[in-house]
FIDRENVO-680446 format. One record per residue (C-alpha): residue number from 1; z negated, x negated, y. Coordinates in Angstrom, 2 decimals. Each point is the difference from the previous one (the first is absolute). Layout:
REM FIDRENVO-680446
NODE,num,pz,px,py
NODE,NUM,Z,X,Y;
...
REM end
This chain:
REM FIDRENVO-680446
NODE,num,pz,px,py
NODE,1,0.05,-0.05,-0.09;
NODE,2,0.81,-1.17,3.57;
NODE,3,-3.11,-0.87,2.04;
NODE,4,0.18,0.37,3.76;
NODE,5,-2.39,-1.86,2.19;
NODE,6,-1.07,0.91,3.38;
NODE,7,2.54,-0.52,2.61;
NODE,8,-2.28,-2.28,2.48;
NODE,9,-0.42,-2.43,-2.90;
NODE,10,3.56,-1.34,0.67;
NODE,11,0.86,0.29,-3.71;
NODE,12,2.79,2.52,-0.80;
NODE,13,0.42,2.17,-3.20;
NODE,14,1.67,-2.61,-2.15;
NODE,15,1.36,2.60,-2.50;
NODE,16,2.10,1.72,3.01;
NODE,17,3.19,-2.03,-0.07;
NODE,18,2.17,1.01,2.67;
NODE,19,2.79,-2.58,-0.89;
NODE,20,1.14,1.99,-3.16;
NODE,21,3.51,-1.09,0.08;
NODE,22,-0.72,-2.32,-2.73;
NODE,23,-0.81,2.31,-2.94;
NODE,24,-3.30,1.26,-1.21;
NODE,25,-3.28,-0.59,1.58;
NODE,26,-2.33,-2.17,-1.99;
NODE,27,-2.38,3.06,-0.57;
NODE,28,3.01,1.66,-1.73;
NODE,29,0.51,-3.24,-2.19;
NODE,30,-3.65,-0.24,-1.20;
NODE,31,-1.59,1.43,-3.08;
NODE,32,-3.18,-0.45,-1.90;
NODE,33,-1.21,1.28,-3.54;
NODE,34,-3.43,-0.09,-1.88;
NODE,35,0.06,-0.34,-3.75;
NODE,36,-3.08,0.88,-1.94;
NODE,37,-0.06,-1.16,-3.54;
NODE,38,-2.51,1.57,-2.14;
NODE,39,-1.87,-1.28,-3.22;
NODE,40,1.33,-3.46,0.97;
NODE,41,-2.20,-1.80,-2.67;
NODE,42,1.85,1.93,-2.59;
NODE,43,3.34,-0.63,1.01;
NODE,44,2.10,-1.87,-2.68;
NODE,45,3.35,0.04,1.70;
NODE,46,1.58,-3.41,1.06;
NODE,47,1.14,1.54,3.37;
NODE,48,-0.68,3.26,1.86;
NODE,49,2.18,1.52,2.70;
NODE,50,-1.29,2.14,2.81;
NODE,51,1.75,3.17,1.29;
NODE,52,3.12,-0.42,2.00;
NODE,53,-0.62,0.29,3.94;
NODE,54,2.40,-0.02,2.97;
NODE,55,-0.10,-2.67,2.90;
NODE,56,2.94,-0.46,2.40;
NODE,57,2.19,2.15,-1.83;
NODE,58,-0.26,-1.78,-3.30;
NODE,59,-2.19,0.66,-3.21;
NODE,60,-2.42,-2.60,-1.25;
NODE,61,-2.72,-0.28,-2.46;
NODE,62,-2.83,-2.40,-0.89;
NODE,63,0.14,-1.98,-3.20;
NODE,64,-3.23,-1.37,-1.51;
NODE,65,-0.71,-2.18,-2.98;
NODE,66,-3.77,0.46,-1.12;
NODE,67,-0.10,-3.11,-1.74;
NODE,68,2.59,-2.05,2.10;
NODE,69,3.62,-0.86,0.04;
NODE,70,0.55,-3.34,-1.50;
NODE,71,-3.45,-1.05,0.88;
NODE,72,-3.48,0.55,-1.70;
NODE,73,-3.16,1.55,1.57;
NODE,74,1.75,1.46,3.09;
NODE,75,0.99,3.24,1.25;
NODE,76,3.80,-0.21,0.93;
NODE,77,1.27,2.59,2.69;
NODE,78,3.62,0.61,1.33;
NODE,79,1.84,2.24,2.39;
NODE,80,3.28,1.09,-1.65;
NODE,81,2.97,1.92,1.25;
NODE,82,0.53,3.17,-2.25;
NODE,83,3.14,0.91,-1.50;
NODE,84,1.61,-3.57,0.45;
NODE,85,2.83,0.64,-2.57;
NODE,86,1.32,2.72,2.63;
NODE,87,-0.12,-2.48,3.02;
NODE,88,3.36,-0.72,1.33;
NODE,89,1.48,-3.54,-0.04;
NODE,90,-0.96,-1.65,3.21;
NODE,91,-3.21,1.98,0.34;
NODE,92,-2.89,-1.95,1.58;
NODE,93,-2.86,0.78,2.22;
NODE,94,-2.73,-2.12,1.56;
NODE,95,-3.63,1.37,-0.24;
NODE,96,-3.52,-1.14,0.86;
NODE,97,-2.39,1.27,-2.42;
NODE,98,-3.65,-0.01,-0.71;
NODE,99,-1.61,0.45,-3.54;
NODE,100,-3.65,0.67,-0.18;
NODE,101,-2.63,0.41,-2.92;
NODE,102,-2.74,2.28,1.34;
NODE,103,-3.47,-0.91,-0.22;
NODE,104,-2.97,2.30,0.23;
NODE,105,-1.02,-2.11,2.99;
NODE,106,3.29,0.23,2.06;
NODE,107,-1.03,-3.39,1.56;
NODE,108,0.35,-1.39,-3.44;
NODE,109,3.53,1.40,-0.62;
NODE,110,2.85,-2.50,-1.08;
NODE,111,2.93,-0.11,2.07;
NODE,112,3.10,-1.96,-0.15;
NODE,113,3.18,0.46,2.46;
NODE,114,3.47,-1.54,0.10;
NODE,115,3.66,0.49,1.07;
NODE,116,2.68,0.17,-2.36;
NODE,117,3.70,0.86,0.09;
NODE,118,0.49,2.56,-2.92;
NODE,119,3.53,0.16,-1.75;
NODE,120,1.29,0.85,-3.49;
NODE,121,-1.01,-3.32,-1.74;
NODE,122,-3.36,-0.29,1.96;
NODE,123,-1.03,3.56,-0.23;
NODE,124,-3.74,-0.93,-0.46;
NODE,125,-2.20,-2.28,1.92;
NODE,126,-3.92,-0.55,-0.13;
NODE,127,-2.67,-2.19,-1.51;
NODE,128,-0.42,-1.18,-3.49;
NODE,129,-3.58,-1.25,0.72;
NODE,130,-1.25,2.87,2.26;
NODE,131,-3.50,0.06,-1.16;
NODE,132,-1.92,-1.70,-2.80;
NODE,133,-0.87,2.86,-2.60;
NODE,134,-3.80,-0.84,-0.40;
NODE,135,-0.40,0.72,4.02;
NODE,136,0.97,3.49,-0.58;
NODE,137,-3.35,0.73,-1.24;
NODE,138,-1.26,-0.76,3.36;
NODE,139,0.60,3.57,1.60;
NODE,140,3.73,0.21,-0.65;
NODE,141,-0.43,2.11,-3.09;
NODE,142,-2.04,3.13,1.17;
NODE,143,-2.70,1.90,-2.10;
NODE,144,2.63,2.03,-1.74;
NODE,145,1.97,-2.82,-1.18;
NODE,146,2.90,0.36,2.52;
NODE,147,1.61,-2.43,2.35;
NODE,148,1.99,0.68,3.11;
NODE,149,3.23,-1.85,1.19;
NODE,150,1.41,0.56,3.35;
NODE,151,3.29,-1.01,1.48;
NODE,152,1.29,0.08,3.67;
NODE,153,3.61,-0.63,0.27;
NODE,154,1.89,-0.56,3.14;
NODE,155,3.78,0.08,-0.18;
NODE,156,1.59,-2.29,2.78;
NODE,157,3.18,0.98,1.58;
NODE,158,0.82,-3.48,0.90;
NODE,159,2.69,-0.90,2.63;
NODE,160,1.50,-3.37,0.73;
NODE,161,0.69,0.58,3.54;
NODE,162,-3.49,0.61,1.40;
NODE,163,-3.78,-0.10,-0.77;
NODE,164,-0.72,3.34,-1.85;
NODE,165,-2.79,2.28,0.06;
NODE,166,-1.52,-0.70,-3.57;
NODE,167,-3.35,1.91,-0.67;
NODE,168,-1.38,3.32,0.34;
NODE,169,-3.11,0.14,2.23;
NODE,170,-2.56,0.37,-2.86;
NODE,171,1.49,-2.74,-2.16;
NODE,172,0.46,-2.27,2.94;
NODE,173,-3.61,0.35,0.93;
NODE,174,-1.11,-1.14,-3.41;
NODE,175,2.31,-3.10,-0.02;
NODE,176,-1.02,-0.73,3.57;
NODE,177,-3.82,-0.67,-1.00;
NODE,178,1.19,-2.32,-2.57;
NODE,179,2.89,-1.84,1.58;
NODE,180,-0.34,0.05,3.87;
NODE,181,-1.40,-3.50,-0.08;
NODE,182,3.09,-1.08,-2.11;
NODE,183,2.29,1.52,2.51;
NODE,184,-1.75,-1.73,2.85;
NODE,185,0.48,-3.19,-1.76;
NODE,186,3.72,0.51,-0.59;
NODE,187,0.41,1.03,3.82;
NODE,188,-2.08,-3.01,1.18;
NODE,189,2.08,-2.47,-2.22;
NODE,190,3.25,1.28,1.19;
NODE,191,-1.24,0.29,3.74;
NODE,192,-1.25,-3.60,-0.09;
NODE,193,3.14,-1.46,-1.66;
NODE,194,2.44,1.76,2.65;
NODE,195,-2.58,-1.16,2.81;
NODE,196,0.27,-3.54,-1.02;
NODE,197,3.68,-0.07,0.18;
NODE,198,-0.37,1.47,3.58;
NODE,199,-2.46,-2.81,0.95;
NODE,200,2.74,-2.57,-0.90;
NODE,201,2.44,1.91,2.43;
NODE,202,-2.73,-0.39,2.64;
NODE,203,-0.09,-3.96,-0.55;
NODE,204,3.72,0.11,0.74;
NODE,205,-0.57,2.39,2.84;
NODE,206,1.89,-2.25,2.59;
NODE,207,3.28,0.27,-1.79;
NODE,208,-0.61,3.43,-1.17;
NODE,209,-1.06,1.25,3.41;
NODE,210,2.76,-1.61,1.84;
NODE,211,2.39,1.61,-2.27;
NODE,212,-1.46,3.22,0.42;
NODE,213,-0.22,-0.18,3.71;
NODE,214,3.68,-0.99,0.20;
NODE,215,1.06,3.12,-2.11;
NODE,216,1.48,2.80,1.99;
NODE,217,-1.80,3.39,0.14;
NODE,218,2.26,1.93,-2.39;
NODE,219,-0.16,-2.69,-2.59;
NODE,220,-3.61,-0.06,0.31;
NODE,221,-0.32,3.84,-0.30;
NODE,222,2.45,-0.04,-2.97;
NODE,223,-1.87,-2.54,-2.03;
NODE,224,-3.44,1.77,0.56;
NODE,225,1.17,2.73,-2.12;
NODE,226,0.63,0.66,-3.67;
NODE,227,0.87,2.86,-2.20;
NODE,228,-2.90,1.74,-1.73;
NODE,229,1.75,0.12,-3.35;
NODE,230,0.67,-3.78,0.08;
NODE,231,-3.68,-0.89,0.61;
NODE,232,-1.15,2.65,-2.41;
NODE,233,2.01,-1.26,-2.93;
NODE,234,-1.46,-3.22,0.40;
NODE,235,-3.42,1.47,0.35;
NODE,236,0.31,1.51,-3.34;
NODE,237,1.59,-3.05,-1.64;
NODE,238,-2.94,-2.03,1.31;
NODE,239,-2.85,2.18,-0.96;
NODE,240,0.90,2.10,-2.88;
NODE,241,-0.62,-1.65,-3.32;
NODE,242,-0.05,2.35,-2.91;
NODE,243,-2.67,-1.84,-2.02;
NODE,244,-2.28,-0.26,2.95;
NODE,245,-2.64,2.88,-0.25;
NODE,246,-0.56,0.00,3.68;
NODE,247,3.59,0.18,1.02;
NODE,248,-0.04,3.75,0.12;
NODE,249,-3.12,0.08,2.26;
NODE,250,1.86,-2.84,2.07;
NODE,251,3.00,2.13,0.31;
NODE,252,-2.17,2.93,1.21;
NODE,253,-1.57,-2.42,2.61;
NODE,254,3.58,-1.06,1.43;
NODE,255,0.95,3.71,-0.04;
NODE,256,-3.15,1.01,2.06;
NODE,257,0.53,-3.14,2.15;
NODE,258,3.78,1.04,0.74;
NODE,259,-0.99,3.49,0.87;
NODE,260,-2.64,-1.29,2.28;
NODE,261,2.69,-2.06,1.67;
NODE,262,2.23,2.94,0.41;
NODE,263,-2.95,2.10,1.38;
NODE,264,-1.13,-2.67,2.24;
NODE,265,3.72,-0.01,1.52;
NODE,266,0.01,3.59,0.59;
NODE,267,-3.48,0.25,1.50;
NODE,268,-1.55,-3.16,1.46;
NODE,269,-3.37,1.49,-0.23;
NODE,270,0.22,0.77,-3.68;
NODE,271,-1.33,-3.27,-1.51;
NODE,272,-3.54,0.02,2.04;
NODE,273,-0.62,3.40,-1.60;
NODE,274,1.23,-1.45,-3.32;
NODE,275,-2.14,-3.15,-0.06;
NODE,276,-3.11,-1.18,1.52;
NODE,277,0.89,-2.02,3.03;
NODE,278,-1.44,-3.17,-1.42;
NODE,279,2.56,0.11,-2.83;
NODE,280,3.13,0.61,2.17;
NODE,281,2.15,-2.52,1.34;
NODE,282,2.68,0.46,2.79;
NODE,283,3.30,1.17,-1.40;
NODE,284,2.46,-2.73,-1.17;
NODE,285,2.80,2.29,-1.24;
NODE,286,1.35,3.39,1.03;
NODE,287,2.13,2.28,-1.92;
NODE,288,3.42,1.31,1.74;
NODE,289,1.64,2.48,-2.25;
NODE,290,1.26,-2.09,-2.87;
NODE,291,-0.94,-3.33,1.60;
NODE,292,-2.98,-2.29,0.21;
NODE,293,-0.35,-1.32,3.57;
NODE,294,-2.37,-2.81,1.30;
NODE,295,-2.55,1.35,2.47;
NODE,296,-0.11,-3.08,2.22;
NODE,297,1.65,-3.24,0.81;
NODE,298,0.57,-2.21,-2.79;
NODE,299,-1.66,-2.86,1.38;
NODE,300,-3.04,2.02,0.77;
NODE,301,-0.01,1.51,-3.55;
NODE,302,0.32,-3.32,-1.53;
NODE,303,-2.97,-1.36,1.80;
NODE,304,-1.93,3.08,-1.04;
NODE,305,0.98,0.16,-3.74;
NODE,306,-0.62,-3.65,-0.33;
NODE,307,-3.74,0.30,1.38;
NODE,308,-0.91,3.42,-1.30;
NODE,309,-1.12,-0.04,-3.51;
NODE,310,-0.36,3.26,-2.14;
NODE,311,-3.79,0.99,0.22;
NODE,312,-1.68,0.74,-3.30;
NODE,313,-2.23,2.78,-0.58;
NODE,314,-2.76,-1.41,-2.29;
NODE,315,-2.87,2.67,0.21;
NODE,316,1.25,1.99,-2.97;
NODE,317,-2.33,2.56,-1.65;
NODE,318,0.30,1.03,-3.52;
NODE,319,0.47,3.87,-0.23;
NODE,320,-2.71,1.77,-2.15;
NODE,321,0.14,3.34,-1.72;
NODE,322,-0.12,1.65,3.41;
NODE,323,2.95,-1.17,2.17;
NODE,324,-0.85,-0.89,3.77;
NODE,325,2.66,1.52,1.88;
NODE,326,-0.55,-2.54,2.78;
NODE,327,0.67,-2.90,-2.56;
NODE,328,3.07,1.65,-1.21;
NODE,329,1.39,0.50,3.46;
NODE,330,-0.98,-3.61,1.00;
NODE,331,2.11,-1.16,-3.04;
NODE,332,2.98,2.26,0.54;
NODE,333,0.05,-1.42,3.64;
NODE,334,-0.08,-3.44,-1.36;
NODE,335,2.92,0.71,-2.34;
NODE,336,1.91,1.11,2.79;
NODE,337,-0.76,-2.78,2.26;
NODE,338,0.78,-2.57,-2.81;
NODE,339,3.28,1.61,-0.53;
NODE,340,0.95,0.25,3.96;
NODE,341,-0.82,-3.61,0.62;
NODE,342,1.72,-1.23,-3.31;
NODE,343,3.42,2.11,1.01;
NODE,344,-0.34,-1.48,3.45;
NODE,345,-0.31,-3.51,-1.27;
NODE,346,2.88,0.71,-2.41;
NODE,347,2.30,1.07,2.86;
NODE,348,-0.98,-2.70,2.34;
NODE,349,0.36,-2.91,-2.49;
NODE,350,3.46,1.60,-1.00;
NODE,351,1.18,0.04,3.82;
NODE,352,-1.47,-3.39,0.82;
NODE,353,1.92,-1.33,-3.02;
NODE,354,3.36,1.49,1.80;
NODE,355,-1.11,-1.71,3.15;
NODE,356,-0.86,-3.25,-1.76;
NODE,357,3.40,-0.08,-1.76;
NODE,358,1.91,0.80,3.35;
NODE,359,-2.11,-2.67,1.52;
NODE,360,0.80,-2.72,-2.50;
NODE,361,3.60,1.09,0.25;
NODE,362,-0.10,-0.35,3.52;
NODE,363,-1.64,-3.42,-0.17;
NODE,364,2.56,-1.18,-2.67;
NODE,365,2.90,1.27,2.10;
NODE,366,-1.53,-1.80,2.98;
NODE,367,-0.46,-3.20,-1.99;
NODE,368,3.49,0.40,-1.24;
NODE,369,1.45,0.21,3.37;
NODE,370,-2.18,-3.10,1.10;
NODE,371,1.48,-1.86,-2.95;
NODE,372,3.39,0.96,0.87;
NODE,373,-0.52,-0.84,3.74;
NODE,374,-1.46,-3.34,-1.09;
NODE,375,3.11,-0.62,-2.18;
NODE,376,2.19,0.78,2.66;
NODE,377,-1.90,-2.17,2.45;
NODE,378,0.05,-2.99,-2.50;
NODE,379,3.71,0.73,-0.63;
NODE,380,0.53,-0.09,3.63;
NODE,381,-2.04,-3.14,0.47;
NODE,382,1.88,-1.69,-2.80;
NODE,383,3.46,1.00,1.58;
NODE,384,-1.29,-1.21,3.37;
NODE,385,-0.92,-3.47,-1.83;
NODE,386,3.34,-0.17,-1.55;
NODE,387,1.68,0.58,3.39;
NODE,388,-1.99,-2.80,1.58;
NODE,389,0.63,-2.41,-2.79;
NODE,390,3.85,0.78,0.32;
NODE,391,-0.36,-0.43,3.89;
NODE,392,-1.69,-3.39,-0.45;
NODE,393,2.71,-1.11,-2.38;
NODE,394,2.64,0.88,2.37;
NODE,395,-1.70,-1.81,2.80;
NODE,396,-0.53,-2.98,-2.15;
NODE,397,3.79,-0.11,-1.00;
NODE,398,1.08,0.51,3.47;
NODE,399,-2.02,-2.95,1.36;
NODE,400,1.65,-2.36,-2.82;
NODE,401,3.36,1.06,1.05;
REM end
């Protein structure tokens, strides 16, 4: 169920996606299922199948091996695509999913999540060593000799041309509790890597600055813009790694950051309401229709970007059974700010790379012109010397005569 928080918190209803041109919303691509296995200790089957359930327009089921699949003393659990024999050639779908074995004490429930692209030859995915069998006696098997397994499945409608909204609000919130620190690390690593390259440009600021100041206004204006699709294809290529379990949350972060940039452009007062003033930096990039545009002069932004690190939020609180709405809102805001700053740095680094290439080409052309001029001067001097020597020979010959 979508959850709307109060408007003055600055957090929007994340399950209301106005940009629905790209297919179903994440909430419409999400499904969950609980499977209760009664008289578990009396089970003598090698494998058990749950009922089929629907998620994202596809049918799934949970496959469980009570005594392990190719392993001993472990419960093996997998998520499977139903009716795989009926799948058409070329069928494939990416899904982030979580499987849980429920404990009487909810804090002790065993969860594992991963990301996998399902297709005909890889229609099942999961864990052979999900949990050791002796541990099931510690609250996983209830007083009625039953065990409950749950699955949450988020089918991802992936696109190669832009960051995409991945997760339903409920599922994202669960992953956020676990992986926000990982996402922050990914953003920080990228940010610092790109920032170090900009620092090297500042070290060569004299030639770079001279080149920029000599460029005419139309050329400056053109080089400070780039089509969104060009940037976003590179964003997806850089951050979306299928086997990285944080990647869907990372893509969600970039999506929220992109939306924040678009909202910031439409309403300059949007960001202070979206984020605490301490967390917000002055805009670096604006959005003009289908283009990213630098918000200030190149040299000014170069100076700012090279000196302004990505601040980290370190005072994380673990969510207990009772979720604190303020903590959730804080982490949602942090997710958005991380995405906004990362997209800005991506655009900035991309445009600066174009400027740097143009600068290097201009320097190379200037150097080539200097070499040509030097060669021409040397050739002219050589010709002049030859002329002088000829003249000297003629004078010498005339004196003899």
